[in-house]
N, C-alpha and C positions, 0 to 999 in steps of 0.2 A: 860531608854528605851533600849531594846536589839538592837544590831547592825543589826540583821537579819530583824528587822521591818522597817529599814530606807527606803528601796526601795519602800515598799508599801506606806510609808508616803510621798515619793517624787513623785509618779505617778500623784497625783492630781495637781501638779505644771506644768504638761505638757503644758497646754494652755498658762499659763503666760510665761514660758520659751520660747516657740515658738514665742510669741508676742514680747518679748524683742529681741530675736535673729533676727527676721525679721525687726524690727525697726532699729537696728544697721546695718543690711545688706543694707537697703535702703539708709542709711546716713553714708557711710564709711568716716573715717578720718584717714589720714596717720600720721606717727610718729611725736609726740610733737604737733600735731594739734587736739588732741582728746578732744576738748573743750565741744562739745555737749555730747559726750559719757560719759565723766567723770562727767559732771553735772548731768546726769541721774543716774549714779551709786551712786554718793554722796548723791543725794536726797533720793534714795532708802535706803541707809545705815542709813541715819539720821532718816527716818521714823521707822526704826527698833530699834532706841535708842542706836545705837552703838556710840562709840567715833570715830569721823570721822575727818580725816586730808586731806585737799585738796592740790593740787599743789605740791605733793611730786615728786621730780625728774622731774619737769616740769608740766605735766598734769596728774600725777599719783594720785590715791586716796587710802587711807588706812582706813579700819574700824577695830576697836578693840572690841572684846567681852571679857571682864574681868571675871575671875572666882570668886567664893565666897572667895577663899583663894589664897595666892601667890603660884606660881608653875611655871612649864615650859611653854614656849610659842611656839606654832606651827604656821607657816605661810602657807597660801594657796594662790597661785598666779594665776592670769589670765592676759593675754596680750590683749590690746584693739585696737591696730592699724590695719589698712587695708593696702592693697598694691596699688602701682601706676600702676595698670593694668586695662584695660577696661573690664567690665563685659559683657560677650557675651550671657549669658543664657536668656531665656524668662520666667519670673515668675512675679507674682504680687509684689514680694519683691526684684526684681532686683535692683541693684544700681541706684540711681538717680543722682549720681555725675559722670560726665564724666571723664574717665581716672583713676578712683579709685574704688576699690571693695574689699570686704572681701572674698578673694579666698584662705585663709589659715585657716579658722575656728575660727579666734579670736573673731568674733561676738558670736559664740557659747560658747567659753571659758568664755567670760564676762557674758553671761546669766547664765551659769552654776554656776559661783562663786556668782552671785547675789542670785541665788536660794539656794546655800549652806548657805549663810548668813541668809536668811529667815528661812530655816529649823532649823539651829542651834540655832538661837535666840528664835525660837518658843519652843525649848526644855528646855529653861531656862539657867541660868549661869552654866558653868562647876563648879564642886565641888572645883577644884583647877587648877590653870594655866589659860592660855589665848589663844585665837584664833585670829590671825591677818589676815584679808582679804586684800590681796595686788593686786590692779588693776593697772597694769603697762602699761605705754606708750611705743611706739617705739621699739618693739622687732625686727622689720624687718630691721636689719642692722644699727640701730642708738643707740644700747646699752642702752635701757631704764632701764634695770635691774641695770646696773652699775650706772646710774644717780640716781636711787632711793636709792641704797646702799650708795652712797656718800651723799645723803640727809638724811640719818639716818633711813631708813626703817627697818633695822635689830636691831634697838635700841629702848629703851623706850616703852615697855619692850624689853629686849634682846630676839631675836628669836633663839630658840634652834634647830629647824629643819624646813624643808619646803617641800611642795608637790605641784606638778602641773601636768597638763595633756595636751594632744594635740589630736585633732580629727584626725582620720586616715582612709582614704577611702579604703585602702587595707584590713582592718579587718572588719569582719561582725559586724553589729550593736550590741553594748553592750559588745562585747568581748574585751579583754585587752591584750596589749603587753608591755613587759618591758625588759630592758637590765640591767644586773648586772655588775657594774663597768662602763666602757666607754659606753655611750648611744648615744651621738651625737658628731660629729667631731668638731675639731677646724675649724674656718672659717676665713681666712685672705685675705684681699684685697691687690692687687698690681697694679701698673701702669707702663707700659713700654712706653717710648718715643724713637722712632727710628729716628735718625738725619741723613738725607741724603743730597743730593745736587740736587737742581732743574735744570730743563732744558727742551728742546723740546722733545716731545715723539718720534719724528722721528730720534733723535740722542741720544739714551740712553747711549751710551758710554761716553758722555760728562758729565753726571750727576751720581748721586748715588741714585737709585730708592728706596725710603723708603718703598714703598708698596711691592716691590719684596723682600726686606730684611725682612720685617715684616712677609711675608708668610713663609719664612724659619724659622724665630724665632718661630712662632706658631707651625710649625711641629716639630721643635727640642725640644720644651718644653715637648712634649708628650713622649720623650725618657727618661725623668726623671723617670716616673713610670715604663716604660718597660725595661730600661737598667741601671739606676743609683741608684735604690732603690730595696731592697729585695722584690721580687714579693709577699711575704707573708705579706708585710706591705702595707695596703691600702693608696693610695694617689690619689687625683684628682687635676689636674691643668686645669683650663678652662679660655679661653679668651672669655669674654661675650660681649665686645663692642670694635669696632675699627673705627677710623676715620682719614682721611688724604687726601691730594690732593685737587686740585682746579678744574680741568677739564680733559676731556679725552685726550687732546692733549698736556698735560704737565707732566713731571716727578714730582712726589710728593717729596718735600724736607723733609717732616716730617710726621710721623704717630704716633698716640697715641692709645694705647691699654689698656684696663682695664680688670682685671680678678680676679679669686678667687683660693685659695689653700685650700684643705680639707685634713686633716690627722686624724688618730685615735690614735696617740701616741704623748706624749709631746716631746720625743727625736727627732722624725722625724720632728715635727713642727719647732723645733729649727734649724734643718739642712736646711730646705727648702729655706730660703732666699739666702743662699750661693749657693745652687744648681741652683736656678733660675738665679742668676747673672752669674754663670759660663757659663751657656748656652747662655744667651743673649749677654754677652760680646764676647764670642767666635764667634758666628754667625755674629754679627755686624762687628767685626774686620776683618773677612774673606772677607767682601764686602767693607771695607773701610768706613763703617758708624760709627757714634757715637751713644750713647744711654744715657738715663736717666732712672733710676729705683727707684721707691719709693714703700715702703710697708706701708700700713695704719694699724691703730689699728684694731684688729679683735676680734673674739669670741674664748674663750678657749674651751677645751673639756667639755662636760657635763659628769660628773662622778657620777653615782648613788651610794649612800651609801648602802653597802650590808644589813645592819640592817634595813634601811628604805625600801629597796626592799622587804625584808622578811615581814615587817609590812604591806606593800601594798598588797602583794599576799595573806597573811593570812586573811587580812581584806576583800578582794574581795570574798573569799570563804564564809565568814560569811554573807556578803551582798547578794550574789547571791544564796547561798545554794549549790553551786557546783563549780567545777574548770572551769573557763571561761578564764583564763589567760595562756599565754605562754611566755617563754623567746624568744626574737627575736634578730636578729643581730643588732649591732649598725648602726645608720644612718650616712651617709656622709653629711647630712644636718646640718646646724649650728643652734644654739638655745641659746639665751642669758640667759636662766635659768642657764647656766654654771657659771655666776658670783656669783649667790647665793651659788652654790655648792663649790665655792672656799672658802667660809667663814663658812658654816654650813652644816651638813648632809642633803641631799635632795634626793627625788625620783621624777623622771619625767617619766610618763608612757603614753602610747597611748591608746585612746579609739576608738574602731571601730565605724565607721559612714557610712558604705556602706551596701546597701541591694541589692535586685534583680533589682532595677531600675538603668539604665545606668547613670543617672544624678548624682548618689551618688558615682560613681566609678572613676570620673575624678581625676587625681592626684592634690596634693596641688600646688597652684600657676597657675593652668590651668584657662584660661578665662571662662570655663564652670563649674568650681568647684561648687559643692553643697553638701549637706549632708542630711542624714536621721535624722530628728529632734526628732524621738523617742529615739535617743541616749542621749538626754539632761538629762533626769532624772537619767540615770545611772551615768553620770558624777557628778551630785549633790550628789547622795548617796555615791559615792566612796570618794569624797573629804571630805564630812562630817564625814564619818565613819573613815577615816584615822586620822582626827583631834581628834575625840573622843577616839579612841584606843590609840593614842600617849599620850594623857593626862592621860588616865586611867592606862596605864602601868607604868606611872611615879609616881602614888600614893603610 
């Protein structure tokens, strides 16, 4: 079947794709707790007579469509986890789980890849090579991609390339955005503990106020991007959580802050721990406070392979019959698709999911986030077409 026919073959799946997406939206599960979601996914893949492996990297699911003859293998990836944020929108498919919601589109990603598996199996086995459908847990900060890789998802058969997508409310429904080279920033967590000396709030000179010192630390950290790094090098340092103190009439002896560092170059990423410590140590020393500084494991850069980007853009013009894609700036958001790209060539692109309705334009992670579900068939046809074109070009 010609690639240009795929979109029309996908449109009849709209009702089923919407039903899957809304079901997952009502029943969100956060990282490594996607038991219900993965069971539904695995059951669907088994009905398609794919080779199915459950519990990969925890709650991940893999389906394998083998070709008639040996050949290369392409992976298609979707993430399944929700966010620990309360859903605030009013819809008949709003989250039914308090404090958890699909506010980043992973429910749509899962439905799209289920649809791609159904579409591709319906076309019959590839002449040569394989398609591996990778349903991944725990993208939101818990490195589910790394867990699946450590559990062998890129082996047996060896995966030669991988493709994935992300819903994007800033783009119009069905349009595409992609970055060549660096696509998403590295994302590294850090924790600062400021160690002061407690005392009575009425006699601050007798203590070392950890809250006052922390305020100076937070302000000083912003000088890294404005005064310590080349202004042409993007870097974001954010303190997202702070806690300390006991009551309004006491000097806080200790404050703990957690934050994130985002960079778009490997070189700057390597420099950042030293720069952060330089600032924290200097500020704390000037007030006589101590500190503890820890850096947690983070996500590396997502670096799109140029050849895979070219394959994706050329494929989109076949699918749509016109140019609906644009090169876009890299995002300072983190994405654990990066771990796959460290091992094999990959392309991660953005699928527009915003239309004229305000509800579809809320940013990712917003409590009101929603999307235009007519974008789902576009995602199915794109992932399916990329897989077919990758295998066909290798013949």
